[in-house]
C-alpha positions in Angstrom: -8.5 -1.5 -1.0 -6.4 -0.5 -4.0 -4.3 2.7 -4.2 -2.6 4.1 -7.3 0.0 6.8 -8.1 -2.6 8.4 -10.7 0.4 10.0 -12.3 1.9 11.5 -9.0 5.2 10.4 -7.7 4.5 8.2 -4.6 7.6 6.2 -4.2 8.6 3.3 -5.9 5.0 1.4 -6.0 2.7 2.6 -8.6 -0.2 0.1 -7.4 -1.0 -1.2 -3.9 -3.8 -3.5 -3.1 -4.3 -4.5 0.4 -6.6 -7.4 1.1 -8.3 -8.1 4.6 -9.5 -11.5 5.0 -11.5 -11.9 8.3 -12.8 -15.0 8.0 -10.9 -18.4 9.2 -10.8 -20.1 5.8 -8.7 -19.2 2.7 -10.4 -16.4 0.4 -10.0 -15.4 -3.2 -10.9 -11.8 -4.2 -11.4 -11.4 -8.1 -12.0 -7.8 -9.5 -11.7 -7.4 -13.2 -10.1 -4.1 -12.8 -7.2 -5.8 -11.5 -6.6 -7.8 -14.3 -3.1 -7.6 -16.2 -1.5 -5.9 -12.9 1.8 -7.2 -12.0 1.1 -7.4 -8.5 3.6 -9.3 -6.2 3.2 -9.8 -2.1 5.5 -6.8 -0.7 8.7 -7.8 0.1 8.4 -7.6 4.1 5.7 -10.3 3.5 7.6 -12.4 1.4 10.0 -12.3 3.9 7.7 -13.1 6.9 8.4 -15.7 9.4 4.4 -16.4 9.4 4.1 -19.1 6.3 0.6 -18.2 6.1 1.4 -14.6 5.2 4.1 -15.8 2.7 1.4 -18.2 0.8 -0.8 -15.0 -0.3 -0.8 -14.8 -4.1 -1.7 -12.6 -6.8 -2.9 -14.1 -10.2 -2.5 -11.5 -12.9 -4.7 -12.8 -15.8 -7.6 -13.6 -13.3 -7.1 -10.2 -11.6 -7.6 -12.2 -8.4 -5.6 -12.4 -4.8 -5.7 -15.3 -2.6 -5.2 -14.8 1.3 -5.0 -17.4 4.2 -7.7 -17.0 6.8 -7.2 -14.1 9.4 -4.5 -12.7 7.3 -4.0 -9.2 5.5 -2.1 -9.1 2.5 -0.2 -6.0 0.8 0.5 -6.6 -2.9 2.6 -4.1 -4.9 3.7 -3.1 -8.5 6.4 -0.9 -10.1 4.8 -0.9 -13.4 5.2 2.6 -15.0 
């Protein structure tokens, strides 16, 4: 699920990407519409006590998010 500000003022984040991985294996989700976005794991998840959550990553060049099994990751950007 991707949310964006669409020109409105919705706080500090202009893009939010939420990835739900309901499988028990690490998965990579790729979408060309995400290419070039400078998304990073949400600060709360970056400081999580769960090491699997902290391993979630986003590759801007590929437009892909990698998320551990049975994990939900929230990626955000402040690009204006």
